[in-house]
N, C-alpha and C positions, 0 to 999 in steps of 0.2 A: 503809177502815179504816187507821189509822196505826199502824206498828210502833214500839215503844220503840227507843231508840237502840241498845241491846245487840242486839236482834233484827235491826235494819237492818245492823249490822256483820256478824253471822253470815250473813245473806243475801248480803251483798256478798262475803264470803270464799268462800261456797259457789259463787257465780257465777264468781268469779275462778278457783277451782279447776277449775270446769267448762270455762272458756275455755282453761286450760292443757292439760287433757286433750284438748279438742277440737283444739287446735293440734298436740299430740303425735300424735294419730291421723291428722290431715291429713298431717303430715310423713311418718308411717309409710306411708300410702297412696301418697304421691308416690314414696317411696324404693323401694317394691315394684312400682311401675309401674301401680298401680290408681288411676285418677283418676275422681272423681265429678263429673259435669257434666250439665247439661241438654242438651248437644249429643248428637245421634244418633250421631256418629262420632268416632273418634280419627283424626287425620290426621298423617302425617309424610312429609317429602320428603328426598331425599339426592342427592348428585352427586359423581362421582369421575373422575379422569383415566384414560383408557384409550388414550392416543395410540399407544404402542407404538414399535417400532424405526423410526427415521427414515432408515435407509440399508439398501441391499442387498436388502431384502425386497420380493418382488413384491406389487403391489397387487391386492386382491380386487375382481372385478367384470367387467372387460373381457376377462379371460383373455388378456391381451397380455403375452407373455414379456419384452418390452422395457420394460415399465412397472414399474420398480423405484423404491422410495422414495429420495429424496435431499433431504430437508428437510421443513419444516412450513409450511403455509399458515396454519392455526390448529389448536388442539388438539381432540382427540376426548374425549367424556365419556360415562359411563353415568349416566343420570338415573332415579331411582326414586321412586315414591310407594307408600305403604301406607295403606289405608283399613281401619279395624277398627270393628266394633261393640264398645262398652265391655265387654259380657259375652257376645259372640258371635263370629262368624267374622271373618276378615280376608283381604284379598287384597293381592298385591304386583304392580306392573307396572313393568318396567324398560325404558327406551328407550335403545338403544345407538347411538352415532355409529359404526356399523359397517355393513358391507354387508348382513349378515343375522345372525340368531341361529345358534347352533351346538349340535347335540345333545350333543356331548361337553362343551361349555362348561356347558350347563345341568346335566348329570349331576354335574359336579364342584362347581358352585355349590351345588346342593342338598345334596351331601355335607357341604360346609363349614357350611351353615346348620343342618343336622341336628346336627352336632357342637357348635354354639354354642347353638342354641335348642331342641333336641329336635324335636318334631313340630309346632312352631308354624308353620314355613314348609316346605312340601313341593312336589313337582312339581305337585301339584293346584292350589295357590293362588298359585303364583309364575309369572308370565309374563315372558318376555324377548323383545323385539322389536327389529329393526334398521331404521335409517332408509334403508338401501340406498345409502349413499355408495359410489362406485366409486374412492375415493381414500384407502382405509385399508389398513394392512398385512394381507396374507393369511396363510394357513397355519394357521388356528385351527379348521378343520373337520376331521372325522375320516374322511370318505370320499374315496377316491383321486381321483375326477374333479375335486374342488374344490381339490386341492392340487398338481396337476401343475405348474402354472406357477410355484408358489412353491418348487419343488424339494423338495416334501414338506412335512411338518409343521414349523411354526416355533414352538418352545416359548416363545420370548419373546413372540410375538404372543398365544399362548394364555394364558400366565400373566398378562399385564397385563389382559386382558379379564376373566378369572375374578376376579382381585384387585379390579378396579374395580367389577364388579357386586356382589361381596360387600360391599365397603366402602360403596357407595351404599345398599345395603339396611340395613347396620348404622346408617348415619347416619339413614336414614328411621325405623328402629325407635327409635333414641334420641331422635328429634324428635317422636315420637308425643304429640300433645296434643289436647284437645278442639277441634273445629273444624267447619266447614260446607263443603259442596261445591255449586258452582253449575254449570249447563250452559247453553251457548248454541251456536247454529249460524248460519252465513251463507254466502253465495255468494262465491267468489273466482274470477273469470272468466279471468284472464290469466296463470296459472301452470302450465298444462299443455295439451297437444294430443295427439290420438290419433296414434301413430306407425305404426299398422297399420290405417288406415281401410278398406282393401279387405277385411280379415277381419271387421271390425265390421259392414260392410254385408252380410255373409252371414248375419247374425242375422235372424230373421223381421221383415218390415216392420212388422207390427202391434206387435211388441214395441218396435222402435225408435221408433215414433210416440209411445210412452208417455213418452219422455224428450226434453228440449229439446236436449241436447248429447250428443256421442259420447264424452265423458269426464265423470266426476263432478266437479262444481264446488263441492261443499259441504264446508266446514270445520266440525268439531264440537269445541268447546273446553270443558274442565273448568277451573274456578277453585277453588283450595283456599284457604280462609280460616281462619286460626287465631283462636280466640276472643279471645286477648289481643293478638297481634301484627298481626292483620289478614291481608291476602293474603300467602301464602308460596309460591305457585307456580301454574303452569298447564300442562296437557298438552292437545295438540290432535291430531286425525287429519285428514289431507288427502292425496290421492293425486297424487304426481308423482315421477318417477324422480330418483335422485341422480346424474344424468349431465350436470349443467351443466359440470363439469370433464371434460375430454376424455380419451381413451385414451392420449394422450401426456403428460399431466400427471404430474409426479413428486413433487409436494409433498403430504404428508398433509393431508387436508381433510375436513370434515364436509359439503362441498358445500352445496347451497342450504338444506337443513333444518338443518344445523349452523350455518350463517350466521344463519338466522332465530332459532335458540335463543340464540346469542351476543348478537344485537341486542336481543332481548326482555329477557334477564337484565340487560344493561347499561342498557337503558331504565328498567327498574324501579329498579335501584340508583341511577341518576342522579337520578330524580325523587322517590325516597322514596315512591312511589305517590301522586302527585297524578294526578287523571284528566286526563291530557294527551294530546292528539291526537298520534299518532306522526308525522304529517306535519310537525310543527314542528321535527323534528330536522334537523341540517345535512345537506347533500348528501353522498353517499358511503355512506349507510347506517351511519354510525358514531355511535350515540347518545351514547356517553360522551365527554366532553371533559375535557382535563386541568384546565381552569379549575374543574371541579366537585370536583377532588381537592385542589388546592393554590392558594394565592393567587398572582396575577400580580404579580411584583415589578419587572419590566423592561418598558419600552415605547419606549425610545429606541434606534434602530438602531446609532448609532456607539458608544454606551456598551456595548451588547450585544457588538459585535465586539471591543472592548477586553477585555472579560471572557473571551470565548471563546478569544482567542489565548493566554491564560495557562494554558489547559488543553490540553496536548499529549497524544498517545496514551500510555497507560501500559504498561510492559512486562507481559507475562503473568506471573502469580504464582499460588502455590498457593491453594486455596480449600477450604473444608469441603464435605462432601457435601450439606449442607442449605442452603448459602448461596443457591442459585438458588430454593429453595422460599421462603425468607424474603423474597426480593426480588420475588416474583410480585405483579403489580399487584392482582389481585382478592383475593389473600391479605392485602395491606396494607390494603385497604379494608374487610375483613370486620368486622362488629360481633361482639363476643365472645359475647353472650348470645342474640341473635336468630338464628334459622335463616336461612340464605341463601336468597334467592328462586331457585327452580328452574323453568325453563321448557323443555319438551320438545315438539318438532315431530315427531310420529310418522307412520309410513308406513301406507298403507291399500292399496286395490286399485289398485296403480300399474302392473300388468303391461304395459298398452299405452299408458301415459301418459308423454309426454316433456316435460321442461321447456324444450326447445329450440323455442320457440313460433313462430319465423319460418318453420319448415318445412324440408324436405330438398331440397338442391340439389347439382348435379354440380360437383365442384371444377374440372373442365376447361372446362366451357362456361358455368357459372353458371345453367343452366336447371334447372327442377324435375326430380327423379328420376322414373323410371318408376313409375306409380301402384301397379301390382300387385306388382312385384318389387323396387322400390327399387334399381334399377340405372341405370348410365349407359353406354350403348353395350354393354349386356350385362354390365357389371362392377359388382359391388357395392362394391368398394374405393373408388370415386370418389364415392359418395353419402353425404353428411354433412348432418346437421341443424344448424340455426343457432339459437343462443340470442339473447335480446334485446340482448345487448351485443356481438354478432358484429362483428369477429373476436376479441374479447378474452374468453376464457373466464372470467377472474376477474370481469370486469364482468357477464357473464351470470349467474354464480353470485350475485353481490351483488344483482342486480335481482330474480331469482326468489326469493331468500331474503328480500329486503326486502318483496316483495309478500305473502308469507306472514306475515311479522312484522307488517305494518300491519293485515292482516285480523285477526290474533290480538289485537292491541291493541284494535281496534274491538270485538271480541266480549268482551274482558276488561272493557272500560269500561262496556258497556251493562248496564242492570239485567237480570238473567237469572233463570232458573228454578232453584229450589233442589232439589237431589237429596234425595229422601226414600225410605226403605224399606230393606229388608234387604240385607245383603252375602252373596253366595253364589258358588259356582263349581262347575264340573264339568270333568273331564279324563279322557281315555281315550287309550290307544295303539291304533292300528288298522294292520293289515297291508294296505297298499294294493297289494301285488303280486298278490293273488289274492282280491279282495273281490267277493262277489256283491252286485249292485245291482239293486233293483227299480225299473223305470222305468214310470211310468203316463202314458198318453196318451189323453185323451178316453174314460176309463173302461176302456180295455184296459191290461193290465200285461205287462211283459216282464222277465225276469231276464237281466242281462248281467254281465260280469265286467271288472274292471280287469286290467292286465297287469304283469308285472315291468318295471321301469324301462328305458326306452330313449330315446335322443336321435336326432332326425331330421337329414337332410342340411341343412335350412334353419337348424338351430342354428349350424352353422359359418359361415353367411353373416353372422351378427351382426345388428345393427339399424342404423337411421340414426343413432342416438346413438354407435355404435361398430361400424362394419362389420368383417366378418371378412376372410379372405384367400382366395387361390386362386380357383377358379371356382365356388364355392358361391353360390347365390342364394336369396332368400326366395321362398316359393310353390312350392318344388320338391316334387312329390309322386311322383316317379319315381326319383330318385337318379342316380348316375353309375357306369358299370361299373368305371372305374379305382379310384374311392374305395371301391367295394364290395370289390374285391380287397384293398385296404389294410385295410379293416374286418375282413375275414375272417382276417387274420393275428393279430388280437387275439382276436376271438370271432365265430364265425359264428352268427347268430341262427337259431333253429329255425323250421320252417314255422308252428308254432303261434304263436310270438312275432311273426312277420311278419304273420300274419293278424289277430292281436289288435290290433296297432297300426295297421292299415290305415286311412286312406291314407298314413300316415307311412312313408316309406322309412327304414329304420333305418341310422344311421351308427355309433352306438356302443350296443351291447347291454349297457348299464351294470348293469342289474339282475341279469344272469346272469354278470357278471365278478367273480370272488372272489379273484384273486391280485394282489398279495400279501395283500390283504384286501378287504372290500366296496368296490366302486366307487361305489355309490349307496345311499341309504336305501330300505328296504322298510317299516319300521315307523315310523309318523308320529304325533306327538302332536296331538290336537285339544282345544281348551279354550274354555270360555265363562266369562267373569267378569261378575258382576252387581253393580252398586252402585246400589241404588234403581231408577230408571227408565232407567239407562244399562246397556247390554249390550255387552260387548266380545267379538268373535269372533276368537280367536287362531289364525291360519292359517299353517301352515309353508311358505308359498310366495307366489308373486306372482299374484294373481287379476287377470284383465283387467277392464275396466270392467263389461261386461255380466255376466261371471261373478260379480263381486262383488254386483251388483244382484240377481241370482237368489238368491244365498246369503242376503243380508240379508232379502229378501222371504219366503223359505221359513221362516227362523227367526222372523220377525215374525208370520207366520201361525200358527205353533205357539204362540207366547207370548200372542198376543191372543185365541186361540180358547178359552182357559180362563178361566172366571169367577173363579178364585182369584187370577189375576194382576191386581193392583190398579191398573195404569196402562194406559190406552188409548193415550196418547201416549208412546211409548217411543223412546229414542235407541239405535240399533244401529250400532256402528262396527266396521269390520274393521281388525284389527291384523295387517298382512301381515308375512311373513318372521319369524314368531314360533317360538321354541323349537327349531326346526331348520330346515333348508333343503331343499326338494324342487323347486326351479325354478318352472315356470309352471303355471297352471290356466286354460285357455280354456273357452269354451262348446263344445258339440259341433259347432255350425255353424262357429265360427272354426277349430276343429281341422281341418276338411275343407280349408281353404285352405292350411294348412301354411306360414304365415309363421313368423318366428322364434319367436313365443310358442307357436304350435301345435306346432312341432317340439321345443320344450322342455317340453311337457306330458308328464311322464315316464310316467304310468301308463295311457296310451291315451285313446281318444276319450270314455270315460265317467268320466274323473277328476272333473270337476265334479259329476256326479250322485252319485258316491260321497261327496264332501264334503257335499253337501246332505243326503243320507240320514243320515250319521253325526252331523252337527251338529243335525239335527232330533231325533235320539235324545237328545242331550245337553240340548237345550232342553226336551224333554218331561220328562226326569228332573228338570230344575231346577225347573220349575213344580209338579211333583207331589211334590217333596221326596223323590225316590228316589235310591238309590245307582246307580252305573254300574260295570260291570266294568272293571277297570284295563286289561285287554288285555295282549298280549305285550310284554315289556320290550325296548327297543332295545339293541343291543350297545354295550358299552364297549370301544372299540378303542384306547384311549390307549397301552397297552403294546405294541401292534403298529405304532405309527407309525414311519415312516422319514423321516429328515431329512437332506437333502443340502446344506443351506446351509452354506458354510464358516464357521468361527468367525473372530472377530477375533484375529489372531496377535500383532501388536505395532503400536504407533503410533510415528511418528517425525517429526522436524522437521529442517530444515537445520542445519548447524553454526553455533553462535553465536545460535541462535534459540530462544526459549522457547515452549511451548504457551501460546496466548493473546496472543501478539504480533500487532500489526497488520501485515498484508502489503500492504494497499491501503487507505490512509486516506481519510477525507473530505477533499475539496479544502480547502486552507488558506484562512482568511479568507473563508469562504463564507457567504452568506446565502440562505436558501430560504424559500419561501412555500407555502401550501396548494396541493396538486396536484402538487408537485415530488416526484421520487424521489431519496432520499438513500441512498448505498450505502457500505459499508465491508466489508473482508474480514480474517479472522484466520486464523493458523495454528492448526489444531485437530486433533481426533482423531475416531475413528469414534463416532457417536452411539449405537451399540449397546452401548457400554461402560457407559453409564448413561442410561436413558430420560428422566431428569429428570422423573419422574412427579410431578405436582402442583408442578412447578417450571417452569423455562424455559431454553432455550438462548440466547435473544435478548432484549435489553432496550433500550428507549430511555429514557434518564434525563433528568430536568429539573433544572436548577440552581435550587434554592430560595433559598439564601442564598449566602454567600461560597464555601463549599466543601461544601455539603450537597446531594448528589445523591439524588433520590428517583425511584422507578419511575413511568413514565408509560404506556408500552405494552410488551407482551411478546409472545411467540410464540403467545399465545391471542387476539391481536387481528387482525382482518381486514386491517388496513393494514400490518402488519409481517410480512415473510417471512424465514424462515431457510432458506438453501440450502446444502447440503453437497455437496462435490465432491472428487474425487481426480484426479491427472493421468492415471493409467491404472489398470486394474482391480485389479492386485495391489500397487499402491503402498501403502507405510505412511504416506505423507504425505497430508494433506488440508486443505482450506480451508473455512471457514464464511463465507458472504457474507450480510450482513444488508441487507435492502432495506426502506426505510420510505417508503411513499406518504403524504405529509403530508395528514391529513384536513382537511376544511373546519372552520373555527371553532377551530382549535388555538390555544392561548395563546401569544403571542409570548414568546420567551425564549431561553435557552441550553440546548442539548441535546447529548447524546453517545450513542453506541452502547456496549453492554456485552455481552460474550459469555461464556457458561459452557460448560465441557466436561469430559470425563473421558478420560484417556489410559491405554492399557494398556501396561505395561512388559514387558520380555522374559520375565520369569518370572511374568507373570500379575497383578502388582499393579496397582491402579487409582489413578491420581493425578488429583485434581480441580483445575481451574484456572479462572482468569478473566482477562479483559483488557478494556481500554477504548480507544475511538477518541479522536481529537482532538475537541474541542467545536466546535459550529457553531451558527449563529443561525437561528432561524425568526422571521420578521418579518411 
């Protein structure tokens, strides 16, 4: 039927009005954060700098009082993802380039999120996990035993971590858009070995025969795909310790997992997500090339030298506080509208897994260490494990990081399984100091108890990744009369405590030490996050390989035993070092051997059984849609913290010198090539005056035109190191040395160093400055 022209006009006008109202409603929905889409999930990712103080602060991990920060290898970040059902529940997972999560950090993050979002994000649906790098600033945990070597609590370390986590979650929340999630898994064979094989061998032979390796070799990867933008990130879980960097390293570093994350993010940014084999990138594990950022204008060596000689070092001069942020390489590359690709390499059950895959050897003889005790002639101090780049720890870090990066790229590129199903979570606090645990064995059951926390003698022996001192050895189940006398000066354990922890001889009775405040945690958070067929077990400690296997199997048995659970093939990953830190969790059999991991299992021989019991309760509640009791709240000890780290008083330079002046320039008329190390030094100030968060202390600039210098590499690049030093401990003068190992495939041209800093005046004022070296040629 044909309408008259008048009616056609009215119909068109009515349709036009409908389109206007539809557009208006759509804009209103977008503005209020409600998005209509056919996608099952809203997905958002975020990332923020948590590098922290790059001087004077003790590093967390090795408990080595002599290992204090004095520069940056590359920056640390908090990386977050949020997955939400459009009209349902949501979960947050944050991966920290830090040694571990901290209870007081999570408490304060949740307080901030509650102030901003109400009850949208709580302790129940937010998980925070650490990658276990041993090269990050310490002092951000609230219990005494973990802040002794950092001279107490370090507010600067704490503040930057809390700020970074909050900002990464805010970014992820603001980036929430309709999207899909995919999961994949695969074997990575050469990134970890068992550093306590004698303890692993104490597990039942029948159980060991179920597994091909004595460490877990499987990486599980999530790929996040925005409906409009395509892939926007990936998170993966794989167990290997963050100990490629040694106990004598003083540069802040994300170690092998931080390296892998940096490589993968740069790989994606460089390729714009073409399905490209990671093996095609240049040697040195540095996927990003300057040639991908700017055009190459120079290729004749003599012409480059002439240009370089016209750019001498510039005197130090004043700068704005935000200048280093604006010059940051990845800030300059960022697209305004599109979310930046975020890649996180998360930790798992790494308790007995070392990245130093060549094994442990005696430094005096070169022979393998004693198998049972990891000693050399009875001394543990001489037994060190070797990474694949031995003796270069930076090369070992690169290799283990690159191996994880390449496996992640392979999993990312392969057609994978889509995540489907509901989003859910369960969380509870459990007092592990006196928990009754029911153990079943062949139909018989027995009730046992955990113990107040205590650390054994073998804890002080350290590991082959970082041996301890004095005459402590791994595998010590008796103790030493002299050290028992020393122990008793602090706290004499009761007979009940000694019996509860047997066969562990107690060195530090931390669970019963309360002065000036708690030395160790008693109340621990346990948490399960479910996203479709993926289940994340958030564990506040370091599970050994077999302990992790038992926990995963126990939870899987619960989940798959219920008909209501719609997936037979589920992915269960362990996120270790999550929400707080309570050291190690071994199997009962490994505990009997009392190597380092067993001696560091705080709550006695039944610690793992306690975790299995409580996680099974959470899993049962999850599948039956039941609530769980919140449990006793952990203490907030922030107001009780003691800090003995001296503040920066004042910075100084010699007479006639400016902050930012060059004190050791690049060699004049120099030409360098890939693989060479280029160095320059500047008069500087203490980096604690300004952490340059989301900025940089160090820059390599490239001459694009006659006088246009653009950022090429900064202190978030693996190839550029920022080293800070002072002539003696109380000196007000200091130097910044920038070292650039020129990567393979770098664009020929004219380059120079640039340094940023902030000096503290006599009356507390902060003066920002910058300076540049003479130019040099890379051909």
